[in-house]
N, C-alpha and C positions, 0 to 999 in steps of 0.2 A: 102583408101575410106575416101573423106574429108566431113566431118562430123558438120555440124552449131550447135554451142553450144553455150551459155554465157559461159562465166570462173569466177572463183574465182583464184586468185594466190595462191602459198605455193608449197613447196618441198614432202607433205607427199604424196600424190594422185600419184605423180611419183613415188615413190617410193612403195605404193602399187602397181599401176600396174605393176611394174617388178616383186615382188613376183607375182601376178597372170599372170606369164607370156602374159601380153599386154604389146607392147612397145607404150608409148604414146608421142606424140609433139603435145604441144598446144602454139598455137600460134595466136593472136588476137581476139580469138572468133571462132580459126577455130582448129578442134583439128582430129589429122590421129591416128584414134584407130578403134579399128573391131568396129560396133554396138553394139555387143553382146558379153559379157563376154563367154571364153568359160569355166572357172572355176565358180564353186559355188563360190558366196560370204560369208565373216563369219556369221551364224547364227544369230551371239548377233546385228545384223545391224535389226532384223524386230521388237525385242522386244523397240529397240528406235523410230521405225517408230510411231510402235502403241499407243507412248507413247505421242507423241509428237501427237498435234491437227493438225486434218486434217479437210478436208473439202469431204464428200461423194456425188458423181455424183451417176445419175442412182439407181437402187434398192439396199433396205439397208442392203441383204443380198452378201455373200461371196465376201467381197471385198480384194480378195487376192492379188490384182493388186493395185500399191503405185505408186505415181507420185511426186515426188520433185522438185520441180518450186519455182522462185524466179516469185512475181506477176509483176514485171517494167523487167523480162527479153523478149524481140523477140522473141527468140527459143519458150519460155515457150507457149506466144501466139499461135505460126504458132502450136505447138505439142497441143495444147489445142483444139481449132478450128476444126485439119482435127482429133481427136479423137469423140469430139462428132459429127461430119459431118457419120463418116465412121464407128465406134465401137460403137455408140451410144447403144446398151446393155449390154456394160460388166458395169458391179457395180466398178468405179476406187473413189482412195482417194487420194486427191492430200491434199499435207503436203509443205505448204513452209518454207524455207530458206529466208534469207534477204541477199545481198550481192553486188547486180546488181547495183543501185541507193541508194544515202544514205537516203533517206526516205524508203527505201523495209519495215524495217523491220514497220513501221507505218503501212506502207500498209498494210500487213501481218495479221498486230495486227486484222485491221480494217474488211479486209475478212472476218476474222474469228469470230467477233465479232456481225457481220451483222445479221440481223432480221432470213436471209433465204441466208446462205455461200454459197451452189449452185449456186443462182441467183445471188449474187454478183459476185460470182467466172465469170459465164457464161459474163455478163457485162464488168467487169474487160479487158475479153483477147478480146472477142467479138469487141468492142468498142475500142481494144487497139488502143493507138496515136503512131503511127511508127515513124512520123519525132523527136518526143521530146524521143523516147522509155518510154513509162509512161504507166503502165494500167489507164484505165477509171474509175475504183471506188474512189470516194471520199475519201479521208485521213479525219478521223474523229482527231479531237483533243481532245477528252476524253479515250480514249482506252489505255489499259496500256501496256505495254512492252509484247515484246514474255515470253512465260515460260520456266523454267527453260529445261524444258524437250526438247522443241525447240531448245534453245540455245545448250544444249546437243547433241544433234543430228546434228545439222550445225557444230560442233567441229570434229564429225566421221564423217561428210558428206566431209569436207573438206581433209580427207583422202581418201577415196576411192570413192570419185568423181569429188569435185571441180568445176561443171559444171552445170548448168541447160539446160533442162530436161533431166531427169535422171527416167525410168521405170522399178520397182523392182515388180517382181514376187515371191510369193513361192510354188513351182510343190508339187504334190501328194508328194515328198519322203521327203519335210520337206526344199528343199534347195533352195535358194533364189540365182534370176539370173535376170541380169541388161539388160536393152537397153537401149544404150546411145545416148543420140540427139535428134533430132526431126526429126516427119515425113513431109520431105518437097516436096519428089517428087513421082510420081509412084514405083519407086525401092526403098527409104525405106519407105512403106507403105507395100511394100510387104514381105521386110524382119520382119517388126513387125509383118505381119501376120504368119511368118514362125515361130518367135519367141513365138508365143502365140500359134501357135499349138504345138510347140515343148513342150513347157512346159503343156499342159492339157488343153491349153482354144479354145476350135472351134467354 
């Protein structure tokens, strides 16, 4: 199965896939890997996600769905637009990493520092400029760099994913499961729906 993603370089995630029983090939932004990892991810991932800053969409309750994204990644934009139209009832927490462009870190920090981060995220991806592959939210020259927790998450993310977007859920058994890549087709939407249902989200 070919899945469109943005990707970061690194050998760590390939070793991680092998450990998890996932054979992966990453090439020019395309990944040939299962959309859903069969085995749970390490439980230590969830505390890292919660320590990092994120942007909550929909209801403020029950956000056991988290999306790791880069604000300049075109696949993250596609994923956001589809999730907000087809799964708008689900509360999701969007957690940024920065790798896709040189200013991704500043753009991510600008989104987090906005008066209404959820509205800023919506504008960033709904008005995304596909020609230059850049988010639409204006970069602020007064924001500080991303927090130490964001950097810690990014270092860990480079090993177990190294690409965006990835959607992670924590099911009733406390297991962390990952859906890899964007929803860009009817087939992918069906796979994502099944992923949610199998992990207790109806």
